[in-house]
Structure formats: structure tokens, C-alpha cells
C-alpha positions in Angstrom: -9.0 8.1 -15.0 -11.5 10.2 -13.0 -11.9 9.8 -9.3 -15.3 8.3 -8.5 -17.4 6.3 -6.1 -14.8 3.5 -5.9 -11.8 5.9 -5.7 -12.9 9.2 -4.2 -10.5 12.2 -4.1 -11.3 15.4 -2.2 -9.2 18.5 -2.0 -9.9 21.1 0.7 -8.0 24.1 2.2 -6.3 23.3 5.4 -7.2 25.9 8.1 -4.0 25.2 10.0 -0.5 26.4 9.6 1.6 23.5 8.1 5.4 23.4 8.6 7.8 20.8 7.3 11.1 20.3 9.2 14.3 18.6 8.0 17.7 18.5 9.7 17.1 21.7 11.7 15.7 23.6 8.8 12.1 24.7 8.0 11.7 23.4 4.4 8.1 24.7 4.1 5.8 27.0 6.1 2.3 27.8 4.9 -1.2 28.7 5.9 -2.3 27.8 2.4 -1.9 24.1 2.3 -4.4 21.9 0.6 -5.4 18.6 2.2 -5.9 15.8 -0.4 -7.8 12.8 0.8 -7.7 9.8 -1.6 -9.7 6.7 -1.1 -8.3 4.9 2.0 -4.9 6.5 1.9 -3.7 8.9 4.7 -4.4 12.6 3.9 -1.6 14.5 2.2 -0.7 18.1 2.6 0.0 19.9 -0.6 2.0 23.1 0.0 2.3 26.0 -2.5 5.8 26.1 -4.0 6.1 29.8 -3.0 5.9 28.7 0.7 8.7 26.2 0.4 12.5 26.9 0.5 13.2 25.8 -3.0 17.0 26.4 -2.4 16.9 23.2 -0.3 15.3 21.1 -3.1 17.1 19.5 -6.0 15.0 18.0 -8.8 15.7 14.3 -9.6 15.1 12.2 -12.6 12.6 10.0 -10.7 9.1 10.0 -12.0 5.9 8.1 -11.2 2.4 7.9 -12.7 -0.9 8.0 -10.8 -3.9 7.0 -12.9 -6.0 9.6 -10.9 -3.5 12.5 -10.8 -1.1 12.1 -13.7 2.7 12.1 -13.7 4.7 13.1 -10.6 8.1 14.7 -10.5 10.4 14.5 -7.5 12.9 16.5 -5.5 15.6 15.5 -3.0 16.0 17.7 0.1 19.5 18.7 1.0 20.3 20.6 4.2 23.4 20.9 6.4 25.1 17.8 4.9 22.1 15.5 5.1 19.8 14.5 2.3 16.4 12.8 1.8 16.2 11.3 -1.7 13.0 11.8 -3.6 11.3 13.1 -0.4 9.1 15.6 -2.3 6.7 15.1 -5.2 4.7 17.4 -7.3 2.2 17.1 -10.1 3.1 19.8 -12.7 0.3 18.9 -15.1 -2.4 17.3 -13.0 -5.6 15.9 -14.4 -8.6 18.4 -14.4 -10.3 16.7 -11.4 -7.2 17.6 -9.2 -6.0 20.7 -10.9 -5.9 22.5 -7.5 -2.7 20.7 -6.6 -0.8 22.2 -9.5 2.3 24.2 -8.3 2.1 22.5 -5.0 4.6 20.2 -3.2 3.9 17.1 -1.1 6.4 15.6 1.4 6.8 12.0 2.5 6.3 12.1 6.3 8.9 9.3 6.8 11.6 11.2 4.8 11.4 14.4 6.7 11.9 15.0 10.5 8.3 16.1 11.0 5.3 17.7 9.4 3.5 19.8 12.0 0.1 21.4 12.0 -0.9 24.2 14.3 -3.8 26.7 14.4 -2.9 29.3 11.8 -5.8 31.4 10.7 
């Protein structure tokens, strides 16, 4: 299903530095985040995989489907004896309208310690 007037989706480069913190570790740190705004949902930061510490992420069997973005795969964050189950999602084969988020990760704000933005460019 394509985004449209009744369900708009926009993706734009975030001019800020975005850092994701979990249990005293920086899980992701980027100046290349993409901000996805979807209908009335809160904006989501999509971070390039290269800018995340993939050694802290463990793929899970959890999957979901979004009619506007396609199938999402999930990761659990593990750091210093603490874990956040299915705290990270990614669209490995997104639909053409949202192809910009391919190879990017998104983090549930309530499953990490914080997602901070600061002037970065």
C-alpha cells in the first residue's frame, strides 16, 4: 500500500547528531539519521547500520508487517548484563516509497535509556 493523503509518510535527513544510549553504552551515534514522519505517529529516527554498534545487537525471530513499509525484523540490545528485547527494528526490503530507510535501524524510545539529538553539522 502506498502512502497517500490519508496516510502521509515523509523521510528527511536529520541535521542533528543522534545518539542512542543503553545501560551506559552508546549503541548508535550518527550525523546521518533520517527522520520518518508517518501520519499522526511520533517522528522516528532511522540510523544507518554502519553508525550503530552491531556487536550489542542480537537478531530475534520477531517479525511484524506494516502495510506502508513492508516486513520488519527485530534486534534485542544486550549490554553489561542488561537487555532490551526487540528494542530495534529494521526494514530490510522496504517498499519503494520508503526505500531510503533500507539498511537503517530504529529504536523504541521506551526500551533504551535515551535518544538524544544535538546540533551536529
